[in-house]
C-alpha positions in Angstrom: -10.1 -3.1 18.3 -10.0 -6.9 18.8 -7.3 -9.3 18.0 -7.3 -10.0 14.2 -10.1 -7.6 13.3 -12.9 -9.6 11.7 -14.3 -7.9 8.5 -17.9 -8.9 9.5 -17.4 -6.9 12.7 -16.0 -3.9 10.8 -18.8 -3.7 8.4 -21.7 -4.5 10.7 -22.7 -0.9 11.0 -21.9 0.1 7.4 -24.6 0.7 4.8 -25.8 -2.4 3.1 -25.1 -0.9 -0.3 -21.4 -0.6 0.6 -20.9 -3.8 2.6 -22.2 -6.2 0.0 -19.5 -5.0 -2.4 -16.5 -5.8 -0.3 -14.8 -9.1 0.0 -14.4 -11.2 3.1 -11.0 -11.0 4.9 -8.4 -13.1 3.1 -10.1 -13.2 -0.3 -8.4 -10.2 -1.6 -4.7 -11.1 -1.7 -1.6 -10.8 -3.8 -2.8 -13.8 -5.7 -5.4 -11.6 -7.4 -3.5 -8.3 -7.2 -0.1 -7.4 -8.5 2.0 -7.3 -5.3 4.4 -4.3 -4.7 7.6 -4.5 -6.6 10.8 -2.5 -7.1 9.8 -1.3 -10.5 7.9 1.9 -10.7 4.5 2.7 -12.2 4.0 4.2 -15.6 2.4 7.4 -14.4 1.6 8.6 -17.9 -0.4 5.5 -18.7 -2.1 5.6 -15.3 -3.2 9.2 -15.6 -6.5 8.6 -17.5 -7.5 6.1 -14.9 -6.7 8.5 -12.1 -8.8 11.2 -13.7 -11.7 8.7 -14.1 -11.1 7.6 -10.5 -11.5 11.3 -9.3 -14.8 11.6 -11.2 -16.1 8.4 -9.7 -15.1 9.4 -6.2 -16.9 12.7 -6.6 -20.1 10.8 -7.6 -19.6 8.4 -4.8 -19.1 11.3 -2.3 -22.4 12.7 -3.5 -24.1 9.4 -2.6 -24.2 7.6 -5.9 -23.6 4.0 -4.7 -23.9 2.7 -8.2 -20.3 3.7 -9.0 -18.7 1.7 -6.2 -17.8 -1.3 -8.3 -16.0 0.8 -10.8 -14.3 2.8 -8.0 -13.2 -0.4 -6.3 -11.9 -1.9 -9.5 -9.7 1.1 -10.2 -8.5 1.8 -6.7 -8.2 -1.6 -5.0 -5.0 -2.9 -6.6 -2.8 0.1 -5.8 -4.4 0.6 -2.4 -3.9 -3.0 -1.5 -0.3 -2.8 -2.6 0.2 0.3 -0.5 -1.2 -1.5 2.5 1.1 -4.4 1.9 4.1 -2.1 1.9 3.0 -0.4 5.0 2.4 -3.6 7.0 4.9 -5.9 5.3 2.6 -8.9 6.0 -0.2 -10.2 3.9 -2.7 -10.9 6.7 -2.2 -7.4 8.2 -2.4 -5.8 4.8 -5.8 -7.4 4.1 -7.2 -6.1 7.5 -5.7 -2.6 6.8 -7.1 -2.7 3.2 -10.6 -3.6 4.4 -10.7 -1.1 7.2 -9.4 1.6 4.8 -12.3 1.0 2.4 -14.8 1.1 5.3 -13.4 4.4 6.6 -13.4 5.8 3.0 -17.0 4.9 2.7 -17.9 6.5 6.0 -16.0 9.6 5.2 -16.9 9.9 1.5 -18.9 13.1 2.2 -15.7 14.9 3.2 -13.9 14.1 0.0 -12.8 17.4 -1.7 -13.7 17.3 -5.4 -10.7 17.9 -7.7 -8.2 16.3 -5.3 -6.6 12.9 -5.9 -8.9 10.2 -4.7 -6.0 7.7 -4.6 -3.8 9.9 -2.5 -6.8 10.5 -0.2 -7.2 6.8 0.2 -3.5 6.4 0.8 -3.8 8.9 3.7 -6.7 7.0 5.2 -4.7 3.7 4.9 -1.7 5.2 6.6 -3.9 6.5 9.4 -5.5 3.0 9.8 -2.1 1.4 9.8 -0.7 3.8 12.5 -3.7 3.2 14.7 -3.2 -0.5 14.3 0.5 -0.1 15.0 -0.2 1.8 18.3 -2.6 -0.9 19.3 -0.1 -3.7 18.7 2.6 -1.8 20.5 0.4 -1.8 23.6 -0.1 -5.6 23.1 3.2 -6.9 21.8 3.3 -10.4 20.4 5.3 -12.4 17.9 3.4 -12.1 14.6 5.8 -14.3 12.7 6.9 -14.0 9.1 4.6 -16.4 7.3 3.0 -15.2 4.1 4.9 -11.9 4.2 5.2 -9.5 1.3 8.4 -11.2 -0.1 6.6 -14.5 -0.5 3.7 -12.9 -2.3 5.9 -11.0 -4.6 7.8 -14.1 -5.6 4.6 -16.1 -6.1 3.0 -13.5 -8.4 5.9 -13.4 -10.7 6.9 -17.1 -10.7 5.3 -17.9 -14.0 6.8 -14.9 -15.8 10.5 -15.4 -15.3 13.2 -18.0 -15.8 14.3 -20.2 -12.8 17.6 -18.2 -12.6 15.7 -14.9 -12.6 13.3 -16.2 -9.9 16.2 -17.2 -7.6 17.9 -13.8 -8.1 14.7 -11.8 -7.6 13.7 -13.8 -4.5 17.2 -13.1 -3.1 16.9 -9.4 -3.8 13.4 -9.3 -2.4 14.5 -11.0 0.8 17.0 -8.3 1.4 14.7 -5.4 0.5 11.9 -6.8 2.6 14.1 -7.3 5.6 15.5 -3.7 5.3 12.0 -2.2 4.7 10.9 -3.9 7.8 13.8 -2.6 9.8 13.5 1.0 8.9 11.2 3.5 10.5 7.6 3.8 9.3 8.2 7.4 8.2 11.2 6.5 6.0 9.5 3.4 4.6 6.3 5.3 3.7 8.2 8.2 2.1 10.2 5.7 0.0 7.1 3.8 -1.1 5.2 7.0 -2.0 8.1 8.5 -4.0 9.9 5.5 -5.4 7.1 2.9 -5.9 3.9 5.0 -6.2 5.7 7.8 -8.1 4.1 10.6 -6.1 5.9 13.9 -6.4 7.7 15.2 -3.2 4.9 17.9 -3.0 2.1 15.3 -3.2 3.8 13.0 -0.7 4.4 15.9 1.7 0.7 16.9 1.6 -0.3 13.3 2.2 2.1 12.9 5.2 1.4 16.4 6.6 5.0 17.6 6.3 7.2 19.5 3.8 9.0 18.4 0.7 12.5 18.6 2.2 11.5 16.2 5.0 9.9 13.8 2.6 13.0 13.8 0.4 15.3 13.3 3.4 13.2 10.3 4.6 13.2 8.7 1.1 16.9 9.3 0.7 17.6 7.7 4.1 15.5 4.7 3.0 17.3 4.4 -0.3 20.7 4.6 1.4 19.7 1.8 3.8 18.6 -0.4 0.9 21.7 0.5 -1.2 24.0 -0.5 1.7 22.2 -3.8 2.3 22.1 -4.7 -1.4 25.7 -3.6 -2.0 26.8 -5.8 0.9 25.0 -8.7 -0.7 26.6 -8.1 -4.1 23.9 -6.1 -5.9 26.1 -3.3 -7.3 23.6 -2.2 -10.0 21.0 -1.2 -7.4 22.8 2.1 -6.9 21.2 3.7 -10.0 17.7 2.2 -9.8 16.8 3.2 -6.3 18.1 6.8 -6.3 
């Protein structure tokens, strides 16, 4: 893996039918996708899309390349958001996102029909992220904090809130982003899956290869860390929303 994986290198050996659908590195950002937020998804409203996504994935796994555009449209926003929460930096999230789709394409024949396509993609994304993390740990460098998740979250909501709300939200996101960055990958991932992606403890445990008690404990530790940081900053109301 080279420094700052180039998408053209990643896709050079991919099928042409797949490669022409994906975007160049940097063109799929939080400017076109709703960035991760503290509010949770409406799982009831999302359910029909998840069923449709499963059907599309089954067709794609069987070699039907014509469904890729629809598959991408349904999966990309939440998958990108998940990558952004894993990496906590936009540039890394884009690399993780692109590599995840490449691996999904290459492994599509192994997809088990009837299972959640999105959760399967999440598992691939986490594997990609951990591989990249191990790589960078062998080659440490200061990556900086430019264009991190907090900046993108603030930018995507700037036109939908009052100036006062924007200031308050930016302050809260600063704290949350710093704390998420501090905590272990295992705790952060459990928190994101349970509290932001609304997976059940059983679903998250299957994705992470552990049991429900461990997932709950990790998410609880993450919530307690966020609560403590926000409480110290004066955000008393966070105690009910994160638990």
